[in-house]
Structure formats: C-alpha cells, structure tokens
N, C-alpha and C positions, 0 to 999 in steps of 0.2 A: 341216288337212283330216282329219277323223276317219274318213271312209269314202269310197270311190270311188263317184261317182254312176253312174246307169244310162247307159252310153255310147250305146245305141241311141236314146235320147230327146234327145241333144244334137245341135245343128247343127254344121256344119264350123267356124264361127267360135268356138263355145263349146268345141269340142274343142281348137282351136288355143290358146285362152286357158288351158285346163286344162293343156295340154302345157307352155306357157311357165311356168306357176306351179310345176308339178312340177319342171321343169328348174332353176328358181331355188332351190328347196328342196334339190335334189341338190347344186348347187354350194355352197350354204352348209354343208351337212353334210359335204361333202368337205373344205372348208377347215377345218372344226372338227376333223375326224379327223386331218388333217395337223398341226394345231396341237398336239393331244394327243399324237400320236406323237412330235413333236419334243420335247415336255416329258419324255416317257418316256426319250428317248435322252440327255438332258443329265445331267451328273454331279450328285450331291447336294451341297447347300450344307453346307460344313464351316467350322470356325474358320480353316482354312488357306487357303481360297479365297473367303471372304466376310467380312462384318462380324458373322457369328454369334459370340456370346461363347463362350469356351472351355468354360464350364460346360454348354452345350447340345450340345457335340460328343460323338460316340460314342467312348468310351474303348476302346482295343485290349485284347484279352485278354493276360494275361501270356505265354501260350504263343505268341502272334503276334508278340511283341516280340523283337528280336534278342538273342542271348545276350550277357551282360556279359563283356567281355574286359579284362584288366588289373586293376589295383588299384581299389578303390572310390574314388569321388570324395571327396576330403578326406583320404584316408590318405597321399597323396603318395608311395606306394610304400614306406612305412616299416612296420615291425612295431609293433603297438600303436597306441594312440590318439594319442600325441604331445601331450597337453595340457601347457601350460607351467605351471611351478611358481609359486605365489603369491609375489610379491616380499616381502610383509610378513605372514607367517602370524601368527595370533592366539596360537598355542601351538605349541611344538616338543617332541616326544617323542623322546628319544634312547635307543635300545636297543643296549647293548653286552654282549657275552658276558663273563662273569667267569672262566670256566674252559673247558677243552677238553671237548667232548661225548663224545670217545672215551676219553681217559685221565684226565680230571678235573684235568689240570695247569693251574695258574693262568695267566691271560693278562694281559700288561702293556699299557700304552698303545701301545708300539711294535709290538705284535703285531696291532693292529687296523687294518683298512682299511674304508673306506666301501663297502658292498656295494650299497646302493640308497638313493635318496631320493625320496619321493613324498608327495603330499598326500591327506588324507582330509577331505572337505567335508561339513558338516552344516548344517542350519538350526535356529536356536534356536526354542524354543516361544514363540509370539506370543500374548499375552493382553492384553485391554484394560487401559489405565491410567486409573483413575477418580480424578478430582480433585474432592473435595468443597469447595464454595465457601460460606463463611458470611459473608454480607454484612451488616455492621452499619450502623446509622444512629445518629447522635448528636443529641440534643435539647439546644439551648442554653438554660440557665436565665435568661440575661440577656435575649435578644431573642425567645426561643421558636422560633427557626428550627431546621429539621432538616437535618442534613448527612449525605449518604451517602458512605461510603468509596469512593475510586476503585478500579476493578478492573483487574487486569493485562489486557493485550491477549490476546484469545482466550478469556477467561473471562467474557464478558458473558452476562447471562441470555438465555434463549431455547432454541434447540435444544441437546440434550445432546451432540450429535455434533460432533467437532472437524473442522477443515478437512482434516486428513489422511484422515479416514474418508470425507468427501464426495468428495475427490479420487480416492480408491481406487474408490468406487462409480461415479463418472463414467467413470473409466478402464476398469473392467471392463464397464460398460454399453455404452459407445460405441466402444471399441477392440476388445474381445473379444466384444461382442454377447451378454452374459449377461442373461437375462431377470430381471425383478424376483423371481420365485419362486425361481429358481436362485441369485440373488444373496443373498437372505436365508439360504438354506441354506448357501451358501459362507461367509458371514460367521460363521455359528454354528459350522460344522464346523471351519473353519481357525483362527478367532480367538476363538471363544467369545463372540462379540458378538451379542446378540439384537436385531435391528432388523426392523421390520415393513415390508411393501411400501408401506404408506401413508407411513411415515417416510422411505423412500427417495424416493418421489414428491415429498414436500414438500421434501426436501433439494435435489433437482434443480430444482424450481421456484425456490427461493431463489437458486440458483447462476446461473440463466439471465440476469439483468440484467448480471452481470459479463462473461459471454461475449458478450452482445449489444454491449456497449460496446467490447470488444476487436475484434469483427468489424467494427464501424463504423470503427475506426481502420485495420484492414486494407483495407477497401473504399476508404477515402480514398487509401491508397497505390496501390491498383490503378488508380484513376481518374487517376493521374499516369503510368501505365506507358506505355512505348513499344511493347512487345510483349505480346500477350495470346493465350493458347491457351484453347480452350473445347470442351466436350463435354457430353453429357447422357445419363442413363439413367433407366429407369422405376422408380417406387416406388409403394407403396400407402399412402395417408393417409386414415384414418377410412373405410376401405372403398371409397375411390375411387382411380382411377389418377392419379398425379402424376408429376412429373419432377424429378430432382435434377440441377441444372445446376452445372457447375464452371467457374470462370474463374481462370486461373493463369499465372504466369510464373516466372522464376528467383527472384523475391523473395517473392511472396505467393500465397495460395490463398483463393478465396472459393467457398463452397457456398451455393446457395439452392435451396429446394424450392418449386415452384409447380405449380398445376394445368394450366398452359399449357406447350406445347412450341413456341410461336411466337416470332417475333423480338422481340415486345414485352418478353419477359423480358430479352433482351440489352440493349435500350434502357434498361429500368428499372435494371439493375445498373450499366451504364456511366455513367448520369446525364449524358448529353450529351458525354462524353469520347470522342474518336475516336483510337485508337492508330495508330501508323505501320504495324504489321503485325499481322494476325490469322492464327492457325494453327488449322485445324479440318478436319473431314471435309467431304463434299460436301452435307451436309444444308442445305436452302435457308434455314432460319432462321439459319444461321451465316454467311451471306454479306452483304457490303456494309457491314461495321461498321468498316472500317479503310481507310487509303489503299492498302495492299498486302495481298495474301492469299497464304499458303502452304498449299496443300492437302496433306493427309497422304499421303505417298508409300507408307506401309505399307498403307493401304487400297487404293491403286491397284495395288500388287503383287499383293494377294490377288484383285482383280478380273481382272487379267491371267491369273493362274493358273487361275481358273475358266473364262475364255474358252478357254484352251489345252486344259483337260480336256474342254470341251464340243466341241472339234473345230476351232477356228480355228488354222490353221497359217501364216497370212500376216502378220497385224498383231500379235496379242497376243504371240507369242514375241519379236519384235524390240522391242516396246515394253517388255516385261518386262526384257530385257537392258539397255535404256537406263535404266530406272528403277533397276535394281540398281547401275549405274555411279554414278548420282546419290546413292544411299544410301551407297555407299562414300566418295564425296567428302564427304558430310555428316558423317562421323565425324572428319574432320580439317580441315574448311573454316575453323574458327576460327583455326587456326595458319597459314593461307595468306595471302600478301600480296594486296592488293586487285587488283592487275594479274593475278596468277595466277588468282584466282577469276573474273575477267572472261574470261580466256582459256578456262577450263573451261566457263563458261556458253556462250560462242560455239560451242565444239565440240558441246556437248549440243544446242544449238538447231539447228546444221547437221545433225546426225544425226537430230533430230526432223523436220526438213523432209523428209528422205529417207523416213522411216517414214510420214509423213502423205501422201506421194505414192502409197503403195500402195493397191490397190483390193481389199480382202478380200471374198470371196464369202459367208463365214459370217456369220450375223446377229449373233453376239456380237462378232466382229471389227469389223463395221460399227458396232455400238453404241459400242464403245470409240473408234473413229476419229472418230465424231461428237462424243463427249464431249471428246476432247482438242483437236479443232478449235475448240471454244468456250473451253476452260480452259487452253490451253497456256502462256499468259503467267503462270499461277500455279503452274506445276510447279517452277520453279527459283528462286523468290524468295529462298531461303535463301543463295544464292551472292552476292546483293547485300547481305545483312545478316548478318554473322558471328554475331550473338547469337541468330539464329533457327534452330530445328531443322527438319529436313525431314519430321518426322512429328508426330503428335499423341499420342504414347505417354505423355507426362507427364500430360496430362489424363485419359487412360484409367486410368493408375495411381492417380490421386487418386480415381477413382470405384470402385475395387475394394472399399473398405470398404462402400460403399453396396450393392453387389451381394451381398456376404457378409451384411450386416445383413438385407437383404430375404429371403435364403434361410433364415436362421436364425430370424428373428422373424416373418416374414410381412408386416412393414410397421409403420406407426405407427398408434396408436389415436387420436391427437389431433394437431392442428395445432401446438400449442406444443411437443410432443415432437419433431416433425419439424424445427421451427425450431431447437430446442436441439441436435439431432444435427448440423444443418448448421453451426451456430456452432462447436460443438466440433471438427468436422472442419476448419473453416477455420483455427482456432487451431493444431491439431495439424499440419496441412500446412504452414502458414507457419513454425511453430517448427522443423519438420524441415529446412527449407531453411537454418536457422541452426545446425544440429547439436544441437538441443534435443530430448530424447526426449519421448514423448507424455505420460507421467505428470508430468514436471517442468513441461511446458507447461500442463497442467491446473491443477497446484498453483499455479503463478505467477499464472495468471489469477484464481484464487480469492483470492489475496492482493492483487489489484489491480495486479500488475506486468505490463508489456507484453512480448510476445515479439518485438515489432518492434525492429530495430536503429535507432539514430538516423538520421534522414534524411527 
C-alpha cells in the first residue's frame, strides 16, 4: 500500500478490511525485525566454529597474541641451532696452530685439542649439460638398404629437454605453484637454461598420458577399497566454477576436477563399487555411497562451538563434551580390543541418550538436536572399524594444494591443465603414503614406473 486512502469515504466493512491488512503487514514486519536482530546477536563465523577455511579467517594482530614464554619451538632449550653434523662430508678442512700466538713457541701434536667441529654447506653451480647427438645412417652397397644406428635411451630425436628437466618443471608447477612466466625466469636465473613458455606447455602435454595411465591404475586400486574418505573444494577452470573432488584412504588418493558438485561425480569415480565405510562431512552429495558412514567429528565440534557462542547452554555444551571424548578415543582405538571398543561405544550411546532427552530452548541447540536425532547412528562408526578415522582431516589435507594453487594462480586456463593437475596430485598423494617424495614420484611416472606397491 503506497498511500493511505481517504478514510471518510470508506464504509465500516472497508475500514475493517484495511485494518486487517495493515495488521498482517505489521506482524510480518515485526517477525522480520526479530529475525534480523537475532542474526545481529549471533557470533561471526570463523574457522574455529564453522567449516570456513582458515584462509578466510581474520588473523589476530601480533600485539593481541600472548607473549612467547620459554624457548622457541625447535630449540629444545639448547643454546644454538643444534644441527647434526653430516655423516659423510665431501671435504674435510683441518686447521691446526703451529705455534703459540703469544710467545711464538712451537706446538706439537700432544699440545693440540679439538676446540670445535662444524659443517659449512654450499650448493654447487648448476649449469645445463648439453649432449650433441650425431646420428649416422649406413647405405648398403649390396642390397641398397639404409640402416640407422641405434640410439641410447633418452637420446631419441624430438624435444631437446631431458626427463629430469620435465620432472623439475612439473614439480615446480604443480607442487610449488610456479606460473609459466616465473618458471622460465627461474630456469634461466638458477640454471642458465633458456626455455620458453610454449616449450614448457608442450612438455607438460607430452607428459600427461603417462600420468593419466598411472591415475587409472590408482583408480582401479581405489575401486577395491573397503574404506573411502571424500571431500571437495571449489576451483576455476576456463573462467567457470568447478570442483576438485578427492577420494582417498590409507593406500591411494584420487583427484578429479568436474563442473558438478553433485553425487553423480561420486558414482562416476567409484564405477559401481560400494565400499564398506564412507568418511565425509554432512554434504548431501557425500551420503549413501557405502554400507556404513562415519561423519566427520571435527566438523561437528566446530558446529557445537558455534552454537555455544550463539547462546545455547543446554544441548551444545554437553554434546561437545561427548564428541571430545569420542575424539580422544579415536586417537587410540586401533590398539583397543574389539570388546573394549564395544564397551566404549555402549557408554557413548548411553550418554548420547541422556543428551538427546534434553529440550533446548535456543534455536541453535534445537537445530543440533534435530540433526543428531537423524544422524546419531553415524557418529561412532569408527569404534566398530579400527581402520576408520573419526574425522575427514585426511581428505582436507589432500585438498590444501588445490586451495593454494587457486590462490596463487587464480585457476586453470584449460580443461587439460586441470586434468593434469588432478593426475599429478593423485600420483603425489599416493606416493606420499609409501614414503616417496613428490619429485621422485613425478620422475618415476615419467619413466613409466608405478608408485603403487604390488597388490
């Protein structure tokens, strides 16, 4: 209603209708004001009380942080750095005085004692090693055939850049997120190697089939797994929003980048395989893919903390204490006997019954009570399966490289670049579970060697 009509011209029935309409508007506006006031009174979302990533949280000023007490971390209370001496130094320099600095009297071997022993470390100058290949062909006078001389492995015609250079480029690009432009400058400044952005792009394209083949082998291993943890994070591919999904367990890691955040991605990756246990957060697309489900207790603890900060004093504090007990159990449940784990679960379930009997008045407490009324059977699954963790931190750790890459580079310019990134991260993550560092894993894949252990 833009303006009030002339009241003297209205009948009693029309005035009653107008009063009822205005009253309905007042009621709606009052409810809206109460809703906005409630939002103003709730605490802000932070990485400590929600699923907000740490990078989006507000960092405290140095003056607001507590003063450091005691020795610095890593010093162990000792004076000096405490670096261990190299067991096999490349060179040893022995400095012995030959005479006294005061009276110039000669010093013998028996007068000497070792005052100090320390290492000085340096890096050698690295320059490209160029191998000129002269490939001869022989022409037979008898039959007229032409015979080419065999070439040593790694000296075939084609790209002038060796496997080690390509491995280093992929390592710097996908592990340390160095852009093409900075990578060409780095190669020139540190190694004296002139390589263009186009040559780097071509080298990465040639390497992609090898990583795709290794990723296919890793995926086949994942599709035989009993336990799978999963998570996803946003990426930008060719100017559009996409999602980097990760599927992992103690043996393998698979990254895929898709435009969808739906459950169809999970079905595509799993290829019909249904594991025994799925570990994830509460996102709907992560549900229903296994016989049993362990929801991430770390996420639940943050949600309980937010409800407490928002004002719930009935349900959330008790639920948080119960979840903390479960997290403490999760740190040692692998070493417990089955009967002991069963007893602990019975205790947790009994205490959960008491908490669910509470009737919180605060809306955030009511929200959590409703949630756990539906999901309580998935809170303590880890106690029935020793190999299952109580949180999804492993999946989140595997996605950290993606978040860093997104912040540094802004995203992927092409679909093939995103797919190569996912394949490299799958190989690196799988290799790390076998004690193989990232560079060695990349180099082995380029050589056609698998990072997978037999099995």
